[in-house]
N, C-alpha and C positions, 0 to 999 in steps of 0.2 A: 458300740460295736460297729466296725466298718462293714461296707457292702461285701468285700472279699471274705471277711470273717463270717458274715451271715450265710453266704453261699456255701462256704466250706462246712459250716456247722450243719446246714441243711443236708448236704451230701452225706456227711457222716451219720446223721441221725436217720437218714432214709435208706441206709444200707440194707435194712431188713427186706426191702422190696425186691432185691436182686437174687434172692436164693432160689434155686430150682425147687419146685414144690415136691415134697416127698409123698404127698397123698394125692389122690385123684378122686373124681366124682364116682367112678366105678367102685373103688375100695370103700369109699364112704357109704355108698348104697349097700354094699355087701355087709359092712359092719352094722349098718342100721337094720338090715334084714335079720342078721344073726342076733343082735341085741333085743329086738322086739319079740323075737320068737323064743329065745332062750330065757329072756328075763334079765333084769339088772344084776342080780346076784351071780348067776351062772356065767354071764358074758363078761363079767369083771375079770374072770380068769385070764382072758387075752391081754389085759392091761399090763400084767407083769411081763409078758413077752415083749410088748411094745416098749416098755421102760428099759428092759434089758438090751433091746436092740440099740436104742439111742445111747445107752451106756457103753456098749461095745463098739459101735460103728459110727458114732458122731463126735469125733474129737473136737471139732470147733464148738459144738454145742456144750460139750463137757467143759471146755475152757471158759466159755462165757458164763456158764452156770457157776463155776468156781469163783469167777470174779464178783458175781452178784452175791452169792451166798457168804463170801468172806465178809462183805459189808453187812448184810442183813443178820448174820449170826454173830457179828462182832468178833471175828476170828483174826489172828495176827497176820495171816497171809493166805493167798489162794491155796497154797500147799496144805494148809491145815483143814481144808474141806476134803472130807473122805468120801469113799465110794458110796457109803450108806447115805450120805447127804445128797449126793448126785442122783442116786437111784430114787430116793424119796421125792426129789424135785421133779424128775421125769414122770414118776408114777402119779403125782398130783396133777401134772399137766394132762396126762392121758385120762385120768379119772374125770376131770372137768369136761374134756372133749366128749368122752363117753356119755356123761350125764346130759350133755346138750341134746342128744337124741331123744331122751325121755322128756326133757323140759319143753322142747319144740313140738312134742306130740302131746303136751298138756297132761303128762303123767305125774302130777304134782303129789299124788298120794304116796309116791315112793320115797318122798324126801321129808326130812325134819328141817323146815325152813323157818328161821327165826329172824324177825325184823326189828331192828334197833333204830330208835329215833324216828319212828313213823310219823310222829306229830309234826315234824319239819315238812314232810311232803304234803301232809294234809293241810297245813297252814298255807303253803305256797300255792296250792291248787284252789284254795277257797274262793279266790276272786274270779276264777274262770279264765284267767289270762295265760294259763300254761306255764311251763318252766323248762329249763335245761337241766339235764342230769349229765355230769361229766365224770367219766370213769377212766379206767386204765386196763391194760392187760394184766389185771390183778384179780384172780379168782374168776368168777363167772358173771357175765353181764346178762346171759339168758335167764338166770334165776330170778331176775326182776319180773319176769312174766307172771310169777306167782302173785305179784301185787294186784294183777287184774282180777284174781278171785275175790279180793276185798273191795275193789272199786270197779264194779261191772260198767262196761262202756268206756273205760279209760283207754285211750289209744296211746301207745308208746312206739315211736319210730326211731330208728337209728339213722343218723345223718353221716354220710361218708362219701369219699370221692369216687368217681366213676369206676376206676380200675378195681378198687377194693369192693365196691358194691357189686360188680359183676362176679367177682370170685365168691363173695359171701352169698349172693343169690344162688349161684350154682351149688354151693355147699348146702344152703338151706333147702333148696329144691330137692336135693337128694334125700334129705331127712324128712321134710314136710313141705310140700309145694305151697301150702297156704301161708307159710311164714314169709314168703317173698314180699308180700305187701307191706311189711314193716320196715322197708329200706327206702330212705330218701337219698338219691344219688346227687352229690354236689357237683358243681362245675357246669351246670346247665343255666340257660337264661331264666328258667322258671324255678330254680332250686330254692332260692331265698323266698320266693312267693309260696311255695309249698310248705316250707318251714313256718313262715309267718301264719298261713292259714291254719295249720295244725295247732299252733300255739293259741291262736284266737278262739279255737274250738275247745280250749281247755286241755289240750293234749300235752304229752311230754316228748321232748326231743332229746335223745341220748347221743353223746359223742364220747369217743375215746381220744384222750389228749396226750398220750405218751409217745406217739410216733408222728413224725412229719413226713411229708412227701418231698422229693428232691428239689422241687421248685418253690417250696415254702421257706420263708425266713424262720429263724429260731431264736430263742433267748437262752442264754446260759444261766441255769438255775441250780443252786445247791440241792443235791438229792443223795441221801445216804452218805454224806460227808465229802462228796466230790461233785464238780460241775458237770451237768448234763444238759444237752440241747433239747429244749421243748418248744413245740410250735404254739404261737399265740393265737392262731386262727380260730379255734373253737371259743376262746374267751372273747375275742373281738366280735364274733357273730353274736354272742349273747349280749354284749355291751351295745352293739348296733341296734339290736331288736329290744333292748331295754327290758330284759326279763331276769328274774331270780335264777340263781344257779346253785344246785346242790351237788356235792360230791357223793358218789355212790360206789360201793364195791360189794360183791357177793362172795364172801370167803368160803372156801371149801375147808371144812374142819374134820374130814375123814368120815368113813362110813357113808351115811346118807344125809349128813348134816351140812347145812349152809347157813351162814350168818350174813344177812343183808344189813349194811350200815349206811345210814344217810348222815351227812355232815353239811353245815352251812359253808358255802364256798364264796359266794358273792351275791350282791343284790344290785343289779344294774337298772332296776325299774325307774328310779328317779335320778339317774346319773346325768349330769350336765355334760355336753359335748367336750368341754375343755378338760374335764377330769377323767376322760375315757382312758388315756394312755397309762396314767398312774394307777387307775383302778384295775386295769388288765394286768399290769405288772404285779400288783398286790395279790390278785386272785391266783396267778401262776405261782407265786411264792408259797401261798397257802396250799395250793394244790400239791406241790412237791412235798411240803411238810406232811400232808395227810397221806400221800402215798408212802412216805417213809414210815410213818406211824403204823400203818397197817402191814407194811413189809416186815417190820420188827414183830408185829403181833402174829402174823401168819407167813413166815418166810418162804414157804414152799409154793405159795400161790402166785409168784411173779413169773409171767410167761413171755418175757422178752429175751430171747436167746440170741442176742447179738451184743456187740460192745457198746453198751449204753453210755459209757463215760469216756469214750475215746476222744482224745484231743483232736480238734479239726486241723487238717493239713490242707492249705490252699491248693486247689486243683487236683486233689487225690480223693478217690472213692474206692474203698475196698469191697470185695464181694461180701455178701451178706451171710450170716450164719444163723439166721432166724429159722425156727422150725415150726412156727405157727402158720 
């Protein structure tokens, strides 16, 4: 891939950053107040209005949802994606965001959370060297907090870039101020040191690897039948720090049920430096394959509402249509 192609790919895949935010801390605090006082069942009534709003007034999000659902549902064309499909997609997104309020306030008793392949994470943490969990905007990452009930003292921190960390911290602070300590902002001189220290303490570092920043390079990887630009940064970090990596997704299955799945992604713990590039490429290919597997399994859990497969055009960057 040429330098120009990488730059264009990064601009294309980072278009999600440019969208005007439709939510604010004020509205999030209001929704948190309503949700915690009315309870989960009663406050879910508002989710139908939110889904209906995006269905009626977010044409770009509808278009991107159609493009994704056509692939995930294996339909012949975006036109075959009906209004029921779109509404269900938006409702799933609203439901997961709504449940974040309860998960971040440790209201785990409200949910039926089922963990699959837990032995993988138990084995990876057995030596006390920590591990990386790499996920995507697929289902809920916050549901992973339920794992803390079974492993008291286990620290799980999300690693993300400064701009994302600032926005997430503001959102988390509106829901539960104590949740802000679980963010490691990348891009600082001590960022890698903080990640390394957490891992050495037997902790878990989580990253979402399905979106890149505009200044990141990307690799074109097959995903759901078409090439998509994915950032190698999270995999390079894991390879550099020589830690095992698991894929994780917390799929929303409707009602109050979530299924947490762990899959082996890569083990960089004994990786020789000369094999790093090929190992990172192999891990990215497996990552895209696992994302596709779970998109087929739970198609309405994919929350990237932008043109994930757009072919890069040198020097061109279109406005984002992401609503997350």
